[in-house]
N, CA, C and O atoms as a DFTB+ gen file, in Angstrom:
740 C
 N C O
     1  1       0.644      -1.173       0.189
     2  2       0.208      -0.073      -0.449
     3  2       0.957       1.138      -0.083
     4  3       1.687       1.068       0.906
     5  1       0.872       2.330      -0.796
     6  2       1.035       3.367      -1.000
     7  2       0.966       3.892       0.330
     8  3      -0.055       3.903       1.017
     9  1       2.625       4.535       0.828
    10  2       2.538       5.410       2.025
    11  2       1.621       6.524       2.059
    12  3       0.785       6.680       2.949
    13  1       1.735       7.038       1.405
    14  2       1.060       8.260       1.680
    15  2      -0.544       7.941       1.814
    16  3      -1.212       8.547       2.652
    17  1      -1.142       6.938       0.927
    18  2      -2.719       6.130       0.929
    19  2      -3.059       6.183       2.166
    20  3      -3.901       6.898       2.709
    21  1      -1.995       4.972       2.828
    22  2      -2.222       4.393       3.876
    23  2      -2.474       5.540       5.136
    24  3      -3.504       5.668       5.798
    25  1      -1.023       6.444       5.268
    26  2      -1.131       7.336       6.201
    27  2      -2.815       8.458       6.215
    28  3      -3.384       8.991       7.168
    29  1      -3.099       8.447       4.989
    30  2      -4.138       9.602       4.705
    31  2      -5.629       8.438       5.442
    32  3      -6.413       8.909       6.267
    33  1      -5.744       7.011       4.958
    34  2      -6.386       6.052       5.502
    35  2      -6.778       5.958       6.908
    36  3      -7.921       6.021       7.359
    37  1      -5.728       5.807       7.513
    38  2      -5.710       5.503       8.853
    39  2      -6.035       6.528       9.615
    40  3      -6.472       6.418      10.760
    41  1      -5.771       7.949       8.814
    42  2      -6.178       9.032       9.729
    43  2      -7.329       9.310       9.384
    44  3      -7.960       9.660      10.382
    45  1      -8.227       9.350       8.045
    46  2      -9.640       9.132       8.268
    47  2      -9.915       8.773       8.953
    48  3     -10.533       9.385       9.824
    49  1      -9.485       6.910       9.019
    50  2     -10.007       6.038       9.744
    51  2     -10.141       6.036      11.110
    52  3     -10.972       5.256      11.574
    53  1      -9.383       6.872      12.017
    54  2      -9.081       7.179      12.892
    55  2     -10.007       7.941      13.642
    56  3     -10.191       7.566      14.800
    57  1     -10.490       8.709      13.327
    58  2     -11.982       9.622      13.054
    59  2     -12.899       8.649      13.571
    60  3     -12.734       8.450      14.774
    61  1     -13.469       8.234      13.237
    62  2     -14.174       6.907      13.710
    63  2     -14.303       6.242      14.836
    64  3     -15.210       5.444      15.069
    65  1     -13.100       6.642      15.837
    66  2     -13.289       6.936      17.163
    67  2     -12.839       7.890      17.798
    68  3     -13.126       7.738      18.985
    69  1     -12.377       8.641      17.653
    70  2     -11.766       9.729      17.817
    71  2     -12.984      10.535      19.312
    72  3     -12.493      11.055      20.314
    73  1     -14.778      10.413      19.032
    74  2     -14.788      10.348      20.463
    75  2     -14.029      10.204      21.415
    76  3     -13.476      11.179      21.922
    77  1     -13.795       8.636      21.972
    78  2     -13.280       8.250      22.745
    79  2     -12.236       9.010      23.417
    80  3     -11.884       8.885      24.590
    81  1     -11.656      10.031      22.297
    82  2     -10.514      10.873      22.959
    83  2     -11.352      12.156      23.717
    84  3     -10.739      13.065      24.277
    85  1     -12.904      12.095      23.650
    86  2     -13.011      13.204      24.799
    87  2     -13.106      12.532      26.409
    88  3     -13.183      13.061      27.517
    89  1     -13.083      11.821      26.179
    90  2     -13.582      10.740      27.695
    91  2     -12.020      10.269      28.135
    92  3     -11.456      10.365      29.224
    93  1     -11.695       9.890      27.244
    94  2     -10.418       8.889      28.232
    95  2      -8.963       9.577      28.464
    96  3      -8.363      10.314      27.681
    97  1      -8.662       9.245      29.429
    98  2      -7.162      10.072      29.465
    99  2      -5.956       9.501      28.944
   100  3      -5.887       8.278      28.828
   101  1      -4.960      10.266      28.604
   102  2      -3.853       9.283      28.051
   103  2      -3.579       8.100      28.540
   104  3      -3.410       7.065      27.895
   105  1      -3.530       8.257      29.790
   106  2      -2.942       7.084      30.836
   107  2      -4.281       6.127      30.435
   108  3      -4.446       4.978      30.026
   109  1      -4.750       6.755      30.631
   110  2      -6.284       5.266      30.389
   111  2      -6.384       4.468      29.265
   112  3      -6.899       3.353      29.182
   113  1      -5.528       5.525      27.894
   114  2      -6.230       4.994      26.645
   115  2      -5.099       3.854      26.271
   116  3      -5.270       3.013      25.388
   117  1      -4.007       3.952      27.023
   118  2      -2.643       2.953      26.896
   119  2      -3.502       1.937      27.180
   120  3      -3.820       1.368      26.136
   121  1      -3.963       1.511      28.047
   122  2      -3.930       0.198      28.730
   123  2      -5.661      -0.300      27.990
   124  3      -5.990      -1.482      28.088
   125  1      -6.559       0.646      27.342
   126  2      -7.835       0.238      26.902
   127  2      -8.054      -0.621      25.905
   128  3      -7.418      -0.378      24.880
   129  1      -8.903      -1.741      25.887
   130  2      -8.775      -2.289      24.687
   131  2     -10.219      -2.647      24.418
   132  3     -11.065      -2.707      25.310
   133  1     -10.475      -2.905      23.009
   134  2     -12.114      -3.358      22.871
   135  2     -12.023      -4.561      22.120
   136  3     -11.221      -4.842      21.230
   137  1     -13.045      -5.302      22.646
   138  2     -13.038      -6.692      22.425
   139  2     -13.687      -6.354      20.440
   140  3     -14.583      -5.528      20.263
   141  1     -13.084      -7.090      19.263
   142  2     -13.806      -7.029      18.266
   143  2     -15.072      -6.581      18.029
   144  3     -15.275      -5.604      17.308
   145  1     -15.981      -7.220      18.583
   146  2     -17.331      -6.993      18.736
   147  2     -17.461      -5.706      19.047
   148  3     -17.683      -5.025      18.046
   149  1     -17.405      -5.035      20.159
   150  2     -17.276      -3.882      20.726
   151  2     -16.796      -2.673      19.347
   152  3     -17.445      -1.705      18.950
   153  1     -15.737      -3.071      18.969
   154  2     -15.011      -2.050      18.001
   155  2     -16.153      -2.356      16.502
   156  3     -16.184      -1.429      15.692
   157  1     -16.652      -3.068      16.323
   158  2     -17.046      -3.532      15.028
   159  2     -18.791      -2.450      15.713
   160  3     -19.647      -1.849      15.064
   161  1     -18.682      -2.593      16.724
   162  2     -20.311      -2.254      17.252
   163  2     -19.858      -0.144      17.070
   164  3     -20.494       0.786      16.573
   165  1     -18.940      -0.198      17.539
   166  2     -18.683       1.466      17.112
   167  2     -18.483       2.135      16.129
   168  3     -18.538       3.350      15.937
   169  1     -18.108       0.819      15.139
   170  2     -17.459       1.425      13.677
   171  2     -18.860       1.185      13.237
   172  3     -19.257       2.289      12.865
   173  1     -19.992       0.153      13.059
   174  2     -20.974       0.371      12.628
   175  2     -21.895       1.652      12.861
   176  3     -22.200       2.481      12.004
   177  1     -22.211       1.640      13.981
   178  2     -22.419       3.016      14.434
   179  2     -22.156       4.585      13.778
   180  3     -22.966       5.512      13.754
   181  1     -21.024       4.569      13.356
   182  2     -20.674       5.999      13.702
   183  2     -20.376       5.451      11.577
   184  3     -20.648       6.329      10.758
   185  1     -19.997       4.442      11.190
   186  2     -20.128       4.939       9.444
   187  2     -20.898       5.536       8.338
   188  3     -20.405       5.932       7.281
   189  1     -22.250       5.574       8.689
   190  2     -23.279       6.434       8.306
   191  2     -22.999       8.117       8.254
   192  3     -22.899       8.847       7.269
   193  1     -22.917       8.423       9.631
   194  2     -22.455       9.489       9.628
   195  2     -21.170       9.942       9.426
   196  3     -20.862      11.115       9.216
   197  1     -20.353       8.911       9.496
   198  2     -19.146       9.394       8.534
   199  2     -18.907      10.275       7.430
   200  3     -18.416      11.384       7.222
   201  1     -19.674       8.949       6.552
   202  2     -19.403       9.293       5.277
   203  2     -20.585      10.465       4.814
   204  3     -20.597      10.815       3.634
   205  1     -21.325      10.907       5.535
   206  2     -22.331      11.937       5.299
   207  2     -21.395      12.920       5.682
   208  3     -21.509      13.875       4.913
   209  1     -20.353      13.150       6.689
   210  2     -19.859      14.332       6.658
   211  2     -18.519      14.022       6.199
   212  3     -17.682      14.777       6.694
   213  1     -18.025      13.093       5.357
   214  2     -17.109      13.213       4.563
   215  2     -17.276      13.534       2.952
   216  3     -16.428      13.472       2.062
   217  1     -18.936      13.967       2.880
   218  2     -19.647      13.459       1.062
   219  2     -19.353      15.146       1.643
   220  3     -18.504      15.799       1.035
   221  1     -20.001      15.710       2.681
   222  2     -20.117      17.557       3.094
   223  2     -19.182      17.876       2.647
   224  3     -19.117      18.267       1.482
   225  1     -18.203      17.805       3.420
   226  2     -16.805      18.647       3.478
   227  2     -16.226      18.200       1.711
   228  3     -15.426      18.875       1.064
   229  1     -16.815      17.062       1.293
   230  2     -15.712      17.077      -0.122
   231  2     -16.827      17.339      -1.175
   232  3     -16.651      17.229      -2.389
   233  1     -17.779      17.631      -0.688
   234  2     -19.017      18.361      -2.228
   235  2     -18.033      19.524      -3.132
   236  3     -17.841      19.535      -4.348
   237  1     -17.515      20.442      -2.122
   238  2     -17.113      21.295      -3.305
   239  2     -15.613      21.020      -3.906
   240  3     -15.180      21.916      -4.630
   241  1     -15.003      20.193      -3.746
   242  2     -13.968      19.627      -4.202
   243  2     -13.787      18.686      -5.479
   244  3     -12.974      18.781      -6.398
   245  1     -15.037      17.522      -5.199
   246  2     -15.300      16.552      -5.894
   247  2     -16.432      16.962      -7.315
   248  3     -17.072      18.012      -7.246
   249  1     -16.502      16.540      -7.880
   250  2     -17.971      16.133      -9.015
   251  2     -19.120      16.042      -8.539
   252  3     -19.365      15.629      -7.406
   253  1     -19.782      16.346      -9.202
   254  2     -21.265      16.498      -9.076
   255  2     -21.384      14.426      -8.604
   256  3     -21.817      13.853      -7.605
   257  1     -20.809      13.947      -9.804
   258  2     -21.230      12.709      -9.879
   259  2     -20.048      12.127      -9.236
   260  3     -19.494      11.165      -9.767
   261  1     -19.587      12.657      -8.074
   262  2     -18.676      11.434      -7.620
   263  2     -18.653      10.326      -6.693
   264  3     -19.140      10.659      -5.612
   265  1     -18.286       9.202      -6.729
   266  2     -18.213       8.144      -6.046
   267  2     -19.029       8.513      -4.532
   268  3     -20.008       7.959      -4.033
   269  1     -18.091       9.832      -3.966
   270  2     -19.142       9.700      -2.234
   271  2     -19.988      10.124      -2.720
   272  3     -21.008       9.500      -2.425
   273  1     -20.255      11.391      -3.751
   274  2     -21.805      12.103      -3.410
   275  2     -22.830      11.409      -4.138
   276  3     -23.838      12.065      -4.399
   277  1     -22.776      10.227      -4.513
   278  2     -23.724       9.254      -5.133
   279  2     -23.729       7.912      -4.474
   280  3     -24.783       7.321      -4.240
   281  1     -22.839       7.548      -4.249
   282  2     -22.574       5.651      -3.905
   283  2     -22.253       6.083      -2.185
   284  3     -22.434       5.117      -1.444
   285  1     -22.023       6.752      -1.810
   286  2     -21.545       7.015      -0.451
   287  2     -22.764       7.346       0.178
   288  3     -23.125       6.772       1.206
   289  1     -23.480       8.308      -0.417
   290  2     -24.790       8.712       0.116
   291  2     -25.876       7.573       0.098
   292  3     -26.870       7.701       0.814
   293  1     -25.754       6.719      -0.515
   294  2     -26.719       5.344      -0.987
   295  2     -25.721       4.272       0.255
   296  3     -26.343       3.325       0.738
   297  1     -24.652       4.417       0.578
   298  2     -24.233       3.292       1.721
   299  2     -24.469       4.170       2.870
   300  3     -24.966       3.530       3.796
   301  1     -24.283       5.450       3.149
   302  2     -24.881       5.591       4.150
   303  2     -26.469       5.249       4.757
   304  3     -26.929       4.942       5.856
   305  1     -26.975       5.470       3.489
   306  2     -28.528       5.082       3.869
   307  2     -28.843       3.543       4.184
   308  3     -29.576       3.036       5.034
   309  1     -28.006       2.967       3.167
   310  2     -28.061       0.995       3.185
   311  2     -27.650       0.790       4.585
   312  3     -28.247      -0.179       5.055
   313  1     -26.645       1.491       5.630
   314  2     -26.091       1.149       6.656
   315  2     -26.830       1.461       7.721
   316  3     -26.829       0.673       8.667
   317  1     -27.492       2.487       7.777
   318  2     -28.171       3.226       8.832
   319  2     -28.780       2.325       9.918
   320  3     -28.386       2.393      11.083
   321  1     -30.002       1.258       9.418
   322  2     -30.443       0.372       9.966
   323  2     -29.222      -0.336      11.262
   324  3     -29.480      -0.339      12.466
   325  1     -27.945      -0.875      10.667
   326  2     -27.540      -1.616      10.796
   327  2     -26.424      -0.722      12.282
   328  3     -25.867      -1.122      13.304
   329  1     -26.603       0.723      11.518
   330  2     -25.837       1.502      12.719
   331  2     -26.918       1.704      14.143
   332  3     -26.599       1.964      15.303
   333  1     -28.377       1.460      13.508
   334  2     -29.543       1.416      14.757
   335  2     -28.926       0.180      15.545
   336  3     -27.985       0.307      16.328
   337  1     -29.463      -0.862      15.298
   338  2     -28.784      -1.934      15.857
   339  2     -27.657      -2.286      16.441
   340  3     -27.656      -3.387      16.991
   341  1     -26.317      -1.400      16.481
   342  2     -25.484      -1.333      16.817
   343  2     -25.077      -0.452      17.801
   344  3     -23.959      -0.592      18.298
   345  1     -25.936       0.581      18.216
   346  2     -26.090       1.610      18.867
   347  2     -25.787       1.443      20.708
   348  3     -25.018       1.986      21.500
   349  1     -26.647       0.596      20.785
   350  2     -26.545      -0.220      22.269
   351  2     -25.408      -0.745      22.442
   352  3     -25.240      -0.795      23.660
   353  1     -24.005      -1.417      21.597
   354  2     -23.130      -1.854      21.814
   355  2     -22.093      -0.790      21.564
   356  3     -21.045      -0.854      22.206
   357  1     -22.262       0.091      20.775
   358  2     -21.253       1.488      20.540
   359  2     -21.395       1.687      21.973
   360  3     -20.511       1.334      22.753
   361  1     -22.808       2.411      22.466
   362  2     -22.495       3.574      23.595
   363  2     -22.034       2.454      24.670
   364  3     -21.811       3.033      25.734
   365  1     -21.762       0.768      24.802
   366  2     -21.392       0.460      25.854
   367  2     -20.176       0.557      25.788
   368  3     -19.629       0.726      26.877
   369  1     -19.265       0.496      24.553
   370  2     -17.810       0.494      24.229
   371  2     -17.153       1.762      24.436
   372  3     -16.006       1.873      24.868
   373  1     -18.046       2.877      24.061
   374  2     -17.693       4.159      24.391
   375  2     -17.971       4.357      25.631
   376  3     -17.406       5.405      25.943
   377  1     -18.580       3.895      26.594
   378  2     -18.764       4.086      28.062
   379  2     -17.399       3.139      28.878
   380  3     -17.052       3.265      30.053
   381  1     -16.855       2.278      27.928
   382  2     -15.478       1.146      28.650
   383  2     -14.464       2.223      28.524
   384  3     -13.737       2.479      29.484
   385  1     -14.335       3.087      27.026
   386  2     -12.969       3.173      26.828
   387  2     -13.406       4.801      27.553
   388  3     -12.621       5.707      27.273
   389  1     -14.269       5.056      28.194
   390  2     -14.354       6.496      29.176
   391  2     -13.759       6.287      30.494
   392  3     -12.981       6.990      31.137
   393  1     -14.301       5.165      30.747
   394  2     -14.262       4.971      32.036
   395  2     -14.969       5.350      33.228
   396  3     -14.705       5.206      34.422
   397  1     -16.107       5.964      32.502
   398  2     -17.174       6.825      33.297
   399  2     -18.613       6.166      33.037
   400  3     -18.631       5.043      32.534
   401  1     -19.636       6.707      33.306
   402  2     -20.376       6.770      32.981
   403  2     -20.977       7.798      31.905
   404  3     -20.623       8.957      32.124
   405  1     -21.828       7.620      30.763
   406  2     -21.896       8.627      29.740
   407  2     -23.472       9.340      30.609
   408  3     -24.536       8.816      30.938
   409  1     -22.984      10.587      30.715
   410  2     -24.444      11.646      31.354
   411  2     -25.779      10.793      31.420
   412  3     -26.327      10.979      30.333
   413  1     -26.151      10.386      31.790
   414  2     -27.529       9.796      31.808
   415  2     -28.549      10.816      31.833
   416  3     -29.546      10.419      31.231
   417  1     -28.666      11.854      32.250
   418  2     -29.531      13.413      32.331
   419  2     -29.785      13.605      30.865
   420  3     -30.934      13.831      30.484
   421  1     -28.673      13.521      29.920
   422  2     -29.091      13.910      28.464
   423  2     -30.195      13.170      27.869
   424  3     -30.808      13.709      26.947
   425  1     -30.579      11.856      28.323
   426  2     -30.784      10.894      27.336
   427  2     -30.403      10.211      26.687
   428  3     -29.453      10.643      26.035
   429  1     -30.753       8.988      26.445
   430  2     -29.991       8.055      25.166
   431  2     -29.973       8.879      23.892
   432  3     -28.916       8.928      23.264
   433  1     -30.971       9.487      23.478
   434  2     -31.384      10.210      22.256
   435  2     -30.131      11.163      21.863
   436  3     -29.323      11.117      20.936
   437  1     -30.335      12.170      23.113
   438  2     -29.073      13.721      22.891
   439  2     -27.838      12.912      22.713
   440  3     -27.118      13.213      21.761
   441  1     -27.263      11.303      23.982
   442  2     -26.110      11.072      23.598
   443  2     -25.847      10.529      22.369
   444  3     -24.670      10.422      22.025
   445  1     -26.692      10.182      21.675
   446  2     -26.725       9.533      20.362
   447  2     -26.252      10.369      19.055
   448  3     -25.435      10.233      18.144
   449  1     -27.270      11.356      19.494
   450  2     -26.860      12.350      18.120
   451  2     -25.382      13.223      18.985
   452  3     -24.724      13.705      18.063
   453  1     -24.986      13.419      19.762
   454  2     -24.079      13.921      20.687
   455  2     -22.865      13.036      19.831
   456  3     -21.920      13.733      19.460
   457  1     -22.812      11.858      19.551
   458  2     -21.802      11.083      19.430
   459  2     -21.417      11.057      17.968
   460  3     -20.291      11.135      17.477
   461  1     -22.780      10.911      17.283
   462  2     -22.910      10.953      15.490
   463  2     -21.957      12.398      15.651
   464  3     -20.740      12.563      15.573
   465  1     -22.698      13.025      15.821
   466  2     -21.856      14.615      15.643
   467  2     -20.572      14.764      15.991
   468  3     -19.936      15.591      15.338
   469  1     -19.953      14.115      16.949
   470  2     -19.150      14.425      17.233
   471  2     -17.565      13.262      16.484
   472  3     -16.475      13.717      16.138
   473  1     -17.893      12.118      16.452
   474  2     -17.646      11.610      15.586
   475  2     -17.227      12.367      14.047
   476  3     -16.060      12.636      13.762
   477  1     -18.320      12.629      13.194
   478  2     -18.284      13.170      11.939
   479  2     -17.505      14.811      12.325
   480  3     -16.901      15.093      11.290
   481  1     -17.370      15.514      12.957
   482  2     -16.758      16.188      13.114
   483  2     -15.466      16.423      13.114
   484  3     -14.764      17.203      12.471
   485  1     -15.153      15.288      14.289
   486  2     -13.593      14.755      14.017
   487  2     -12.994      14.172      13.025
   488  3     -11.789      14.384      12.885
   489  1     -13.617      13.391      12.199
   490  2     -13.134      12.954      11.051
   491  2     -12.797      14.383      10.130
   492  3     -11.714      14.580       9.579
   493  1     -14.003      15.357      10.090
   494  2     -13.996      16.304       9.003
   495  2     -13.136      17.386       9.260
   496  3     -12.713      18.146       8.389
   497  1     -12.854      17.459      10.583
   498  2     -11.586      18.490      10.944
   499  2     -10.473      17.677      10.834
   500  3      -9.610      18.237      11.510
   501  1     -10.033      16.704      10.374
   502  2      -8.693      16.436       9.933
   503  2      -8.360      16.441       9.151
   504  3      -7.188      16.691       8.868
   505  1      -9.753      16.004       7.983
   506  2      -9.007      16.009       6.426
   507  2      -9.210      17.600       5.838
   508  3      -9.762      18.622       6.246
   509  1      -8.277      17.109       4.395
   510  2      -7.947      18.406       3.885
   511  2      -8.969      18.001       2.469
   512  3      -9.475      16.889       2.314
   513  1      -9.145      19.259       1.431
   514  2      -8.995      18.805       0.215
   515  2      -8.829      18.228      -0.487
   516  3      -9.555      17.908      -1.429
   517  1      -7.547      17.848      -0.158
   518  2      -6.435      17.179      -1.035
   519  2      -6.674      15.268      -0.860
   520  3      -6.487      14.418      -1.731
   521  1      -6.981      15.139       0.092
   522  2      -7.586      13.841       0.749
   523  2      -9.299      13.460       0.156
   524  3      -9.868      12.379       0.306
   525  1      -9.734      14.418      -0.377
   526  2     -11.394      14.009      -0.998
   527  2     -10.803      13.536      -2.155
   528  3     -12.020      13.699      -2.245
   529  1     -10.077      13.015      -3.396
   530  2      -9.991      11.926      -4.185
   531  2      -9.798      10.563      -3.265
   532  3     -10.708       9.736      -3.225
   533  1      -9.044      10.445      -2.813
   534  2      -8.938       9.727      -2.218
   535  2      -9.993       8.832      -1.333
   536  3      -9.930       7.618      -1.529
   537  1     -11.008       9.332      -0.326
   538  2     -11.509       9.038      -0.500
   539  2     -12.882       9.030      -0.940
   540  3     -13.858       9.038      -0.189
   541  1     -12.897       9.018      -1.839
   542  2     -14.040       9.387      -3.096
   543  2     -13.573       7.619      -4.032
   544  3     -14.181       6.580      -4.291
   545  1     -12.543       8.020      -4.194
   546  2     -11.945       6.099      -4.666
   547  2     -12.217       5.061      -3.607
   548  3     -12.402       3.903      -3.980
   549  1     -12.256       5.333      -2.426
   550  2     -12.260       4.334      -1.507
   551  2     -14.024       3.998      -1.309
   552  3     -14.586       3.009      -0.840
   553  1     -14.537       5.188      -1.844
   554  2     -16.202       4.792      -1.350
   555  2     -16.422       3.885      -2.796
   556  3     -17.336       3.060      -2.799
   557  1     -15.537       4.058      -4.070
   558  2     -15.743       3.813      -5.295
   559  2     -15.812       2.140      -5.209
   560  3     -16.595       1.402      -5.805
   561  1     -14.744       1.780      -4.279
   562  2     -14.021       0.140      -4.596
   563  2     -15.039       0.090      -3.501
   564  3     -15.774      -0.689      -4.109
   565  1     -15.785       0.326      -2.185
   566  2     -15.851      -0.165      -1.286
   567  2     -17.464      -0.859      -1.408
   568  3     -17.968      -1.966      -1.219
   569  1     -17.835       0.247      -1.758
   570  2     -20.024      -0.014      -2.293
   571  2     -20.499      -0.305      -2.300
   572  3     -21.642       0.029      -1.987
   573  1     -19.958      -1.552      -2.795
   574  2     -20.566      -2.865      -3.360
   575  2     -20.850      -3.561      -1.802
   576  3     -21.993      -3.987      -1.641
   577  1     -20.119      -3.670      -0.921
   578  2     -19.556      -4.674      -0.051
   579  2     -21.402      -4.310       0.737
   580  3     -22.114      -3.320       0.568
   581  1     -21.629      -5.420       1.474
   582  2     -22.736      -5.399       2.312
   583  2     -21.895      -4.652       3.509
   584  3     -20.693      -4.576       3.764
   585  1     -23.297      -4.045       4.235
   586  2     -22.972      -3.638       5.154
   587  2     -22.060      -4.195       6.655
   588  3     -21.363      -3.434       7.327
   589  1     -22.282      -5.779       6.978
   590  2     -21.552      -6.375       7.686
   591  2     -20.147      -6.668       7.078
   592  3     -19.064      -6.720       7.661
   593  1     -20.314      -6.771       6.319
   594  2     -18.607      -6.583       5.646
   595  2     -17.723      -5.361       5.518
   596  3     -16.501      -5.415       5.374
   597  1     -18.614      -3.992       5.599
   598  2     -17.607      -3.070       5.232
   599  2     -17.236      -2.778       6.971
   600  3     -16.302      -2.261       7.584
   601  1     -18.096      -3.207       7.207
   602  2     -17.854      -2.922       8.889
   603  2     -16.515      -3.740       9.308
   604  3     -15.431      -3.239       9.604
   605  1     -16.811      -4.961       9.266
   606  2     -15.583      -5.765       9.184
   607  2     -14.388      -5.354       8.592
   608  3     -13.389      -5.551       9.283
   609  1     -14.213      -4.816       7.460
   610  2     -13.177      -4.710       6.799
   611  2     -12.553      -2.878       7.789
   612  3     -11.391      -2.529       7.995
   613  1     -13.790      -2.161       8.151
   614  2     -13.064      -0.818       8.660
   615  2     -12.557      -1.258       9.924
   616  3     -11.768      -0.563      10.565
   617  1     -13.062      -2.640      10.414
   618  2     -12.587      -2.495      11.956
   619  2     -11.229      -3.087      11.710
   620  3     -10.311      -2.587      12.360
   621  1     -11.003      -3.858      11.060
   622  2      -9.650      -4.659      10.752
   623  2      -8.654      -3.291      10.199
   624  3      -7.458      -3.232      10.484
   625  1      -9.236      -2.417       9.520
   626  2      -8.270      -0.989       9.054
   627  2      -7.923      -0.369      10.606
   628  3      -6.855      -0.094      11.152
   629  1      -8.648      -0.326      10.833
   630  2      -8.927       0.161      12.167
   631  2      -7.635       0.035      13.181
   632  3      -6.756       0.765      13.640
   633  1      -8.027      -1.233      13.245
   634  2      -6.807      -2.461      14.425
   635  2      -5.656      -2.292      13.662
   636  3      -4.758      -2.119      14.486
   637  1      -5.079      -2.237      12.281
   638  2      -3.770      -2.360      11.818
   639  2      -3.606      -0.948      11.927
   640  3      -2.481      -0.690      12.355
   641  1      -4.473       0.320      11.649
   642  2      -3.838       2.006      12.260
   643  2      -3.421       2.138      13.647
   644  3      -2.406       2.508      14.238
   645  1      -4.586       1.696      13.953
   646  2      -4.117       1.957      15.531
   647  2      -3.015       1.336      16.076
   648  3      -2.359       2.121      16.762
   649  1      -2.285      -0.481      15.998
   650  2      -1.416      -1.135      15.731
   651  2      -0.023       0.038      15.617
   652  3       0.903       0.288      16.388
   653  1      -0.500       0.689      13.972
   654  2       0.819       1.112      13.656
   655  2       1.222       2.666      14.111
   656  3       2.260       3.252      13.803
   657  1       0.132       3.175      14.924
   658  2       0.223       4.419      15.564
   659  2       0.881       4.385      16.897
   660  3       1.531       5.330      17.345
   661  1       0.714       3.418      17.425
   662  2       1.123       3.011      18.389
   663  2       2.277       2.560      18.310
   664  3       3.010       2.955      19.217
   665  1       2.913       1.619      17.295
   666  2       4.847       1.028      17.064
   667  2       5.022       3.103      17.067
   668  3       5.779       3.654      17.866
   669  1       4.220       3.858      16.099
   670  2       5.062       4.845      15.441
   671  2       5.256       6.171      16.219
   672  3       6.196       6.923      15.966
   673  1       4.121       6.490      17.396
   674  2       4.476       7.568      18.108
   675  2       3.858       7.229      19.709
   676  3       2.797       7.515      20.264
   677  1       4.837       6.627      20.050
   678  2       4.833       6.349      21.506
   679  2       4.104       7.099      22.581
   680  3       3.360       6.573      23.409
   681  1       4.412       8.491      22.484
   682  2       3.775       9.816      23.312
   683  2       2.303       9.516      23.092
   684  3       1.664       9.415      24.140
   685  1       1.701       9.371      22.097
   686  2       0.198       9.830      21.921
   687  2      -0.177       8.455      21.890
   688  3       0.494       7.811      21.083
   689  1      -1.149       7.714      22.595
   690  2      -1.559       6.486      22.748
   691  2      -3.136       6.376      21.626
   692  3      -3.763       7.398      21.348
   693  1      -3.477       5.249      21.209
   694  2      -4.631       5.355      20.017
   695  2      -5.621       5.758      20.878
   696  3      -5.427       6.075      22.051
   697  1      -6.843       5.748      20.228
   698  2      -8.458       5.760      21.468
   699  2      -8.626       4.712      21.925
   700  3      -9.040       4.672      23.083
   701  1      -8.385       3.517      21.239
   702  2      -8.182       2.147      21.946
   703  2      -7.453       1.412      20.553
   704  3      -7.075       1.836      19.460
   705  1      -7.486      -0.230      21.385
   706  2      -6.949      -1.098      20.607
   707  2      -7.949      -2.294      20.980
   708  3      -8.834      -2.342      21.835
   709  1      -7.330      -3.627      19.673
   710  2      -8.708      -4.824      20.563
   711  2      -7.833      -5.349      20.994
   712  3      -6.684      -5.422      20.557
   713  1      -8.218      -5.715      21.775
   714  2      -8.017      -6.561      23.171
   715  2      -7.053      -7.939      22.423
   716  3      -7.475      -8.786      21.636
   717  1      -5.529      -7.776      23.038
   718  2      -4.666      -9.267      22.783
   719  2      -5.783     -10.412      22.299
   720  3      -6.998     -10.419      22.500
   721  1      -4.945     -11.379      21.592
   722  2      -5.889     -12.700      21.554
   723  2      -7.066     -12.568      20.773
   724  3      -7.152     -13.588      20.089
   725  1      -8.018     -11.797      20.545
   726  2      -9.471     -11.587      20.382
   727  2      -9.603     -12.258      19.040
   728  3      -8.957     -11.904      18.053
   729  1     -10.279     -13.026      19.051
   730  2     -10.532     -13.790      17.530
   731  2     -11.922     -13.841      17.057
   732  3     -12.217     -14.580      16.118
   733  1     -12.923     -12.996      17.733
   734  2     -14.203     -12.657      17.652
   735  2     -14.399     -11.537      16.789
   736  3     -13.607     -10.595      16.758
   737  1     -15.732     -11.627      15.878
   738  2     -15.478      -9.886      14.926
   739  2     -15.441     -10.145      13.847
   740  3     -15.290      -9.260      13.004
């Protein structure tokens, strides 16, 4: 894989779990791991809002008929039912990463909306317009995958990216890792 492309993909993918950084201290991050099932839950929950956020960010620089604008938005809609089903697992995983209870006084619906917005914003803030063609190509290649396979692939990419981040930048721990020896998911 091209070094530039892998850096872009892993940086973009790490935005999927940026919400963890809001709740987890660096010391807690280093020790925290999620099972693959928990990581899949977070990613399945986040993907539709991330894809929609990416489309909004790249709309001005990509053609109107780009894969991100056409296939990507269709993917987000297709994945929404899986995101809805994944919310309880994602919420539990986010709570696990935070080492604290999510503020119940906000209510489940508000917490969910905040998490969706935070994840999408975390990703789009790190994106530059130069990354949009790569994201567009990524969407074009992955759009035929069923939602479950796309979630599994994204979880694998996040796992690889987090291991790489941890190995290359020991100063800053990744938001989570997949627990060693976990073969589920």
